[in-house]
N, C-alpha and C positions, 0 to 999 in steps of 0.2 A: 447532668443533662440526661434525662431518662431516654430509654429506647425510643418511644414514641416521637419525642422532639428531634432526636437524631435522625431518625427515618424522614420526617417533614423536611428537615434542613437539607438532607441529601437529595430527596426528590425535587425540592426547589431549586437548588444548585444545577441539578440534572437538567431541568426544564429550562433555566436561563441559558445554559451552556449550549443546549440544544437550539434555542431561538436565536442565540447570538451567531451559531453556526449558520442558520438559515438567513441571517441578515448580511452575511458575506456574499457579495456577488462574486460568482468564479469569472477568471479570465476566459477569452475565446478558446473554445476547444475543450473546456471542462463543464459538464452538465449536471444539473442536479439529477440525482438517480436514487431517490429515495425508495429502495425496495425491501426495506424492512431488516431483519437480523441476518447478518453475514453467516453463509453455511461454514460449518465446523470442517476442518481438516486436519490430518497429520500427515506429514511428508518428512523425507530425509533429505539432507543436503549431500554434496559429493564426497564427504567424508563419512557417510552414514549416520550422522546424528539426526535424531528425530526432532521435529519441530512441530508443536501443537499450536494451532491458531488460537486456542483459548488463552495461551499465553501473553496475547496482546492486550487482553483487556485492560481497560484503564489509560491506554493512549490512542492516539490517533495512528492509524495503520495506512501506509501507502502500499497497496497490494498491486504488484507488477507482473503481468504475464508477458513472456517473451520467448524466443527461440532463435538459435544462431543463424539460421537461413534468412531471417527477416531483415531486410535492410535498414528500415527505419528503426528496428531495435538496436542494431549496431550503432548508428549514428545518435541515438538517444542514451546509451549507456554512460558516456562521460558525463553527461548532464545529470544523470542520477548519482553517480559517484560524487560529484561536486555538491550535490544537494545534501548527500548524506555527511559531508563534512561541515555544512553550514547549519544544519538543525539538528540538535542532540536527539538520541534516540529516546530519551525519556517524553520527548514533545511529539516526535513522529518516528515510529518504527516502519523501516523500509523492509518489506517482505517480496523476496523476487521468487517467481515460479517458472522454472523453465518448462516448456510445453513438449512433452513425448520426445526427447533425445536422451541419447546415453550419457554416461558420466565422463567419457573420454572426450565426447564432442563438446559439452558444456565446458570441462576443464580448458580444453584448448582455445575455445572462443574468449572465454573470460582472460585467459592469460595473453591472448593476441592484442587484447584491448587494454591491458594494465588495469584490469577492474579487481578492487579489494573487496568487494561486495559479496557475501555469500549468497548462493541461489539454491533454492530447493529443487528437487527433482520430481517432476510428474511424469514418470517415464511410460506410465499407460494412458495418461491422458484423462484420466477419470475426475481428478480435482478441476481441470480445465473444463471438462464438461459439466461438472456440477455449478460452476461459476459463469459459464457461457460468455466469455468475452466475445465481443463483436467483430474482433479482428487482433492481430498483433502488430505493435504492442497495445496493450491495454492496461490502464491503470485505474484502480479503484480506490476510493478513499472511504475509510470506515471510521465512525466515530468511537470515542473511548467506552461507550455503552455496547459496542459490537454491532451497530447499525450502519447498513452502507447509505452513504450520503452522496457521493459524487463520482463520475466516470469520464475518463478522458481515452479516447480511442485514437492512435495514432501517435507518433512522437512529439515530444515537447522539450523545449529547453528549461527544464525544471528548476535550474539554477539562476536563470534569469527573470528579472521583474517582467512581466506582472505575476509569473507562476510563483516565484519564491515569496514574494509578497503576499501573496494570496495564503500560502501554506503557513507562513509566519503569523497572519492574522488569524487562521484557521486553529492554530494549535497553542495560541497564546493562553496563558494561565488564567 
């Protein structure tokens, strides 16, 4: 297969994938949010390890903004934990961003609710400002090409149908 044929095939598959994602109707509380390419960022987790958003390319991304003082965030966290156990990372990467809190607050909060997922720290709030979630919690779904596709403002039972069914269909190979 020559390079031109390979590029045409990749473009066709990408268009089909994008069209299929558009054909999947989101459940209540999730809206189409086609805003184009997702803004790039680099943040550290509570262990100081850097995470680059570019590393998510090729996967659907569940980008979740939260804070410990947010009641709906606390209620929603167990559902996100369960979702992470239901859908493999190679289909859906869950990226959690804490908004403007310190390491101790984040650690204590996650430990208090037995959360095993890692969270990134947006200590100065700049990444949150870049993404401009409309409230907390906010989840943004980004396609494998790095384009923003869906948004959910407020808590969801992500591990329950119809949300889990929607995410399974969206991330199907």
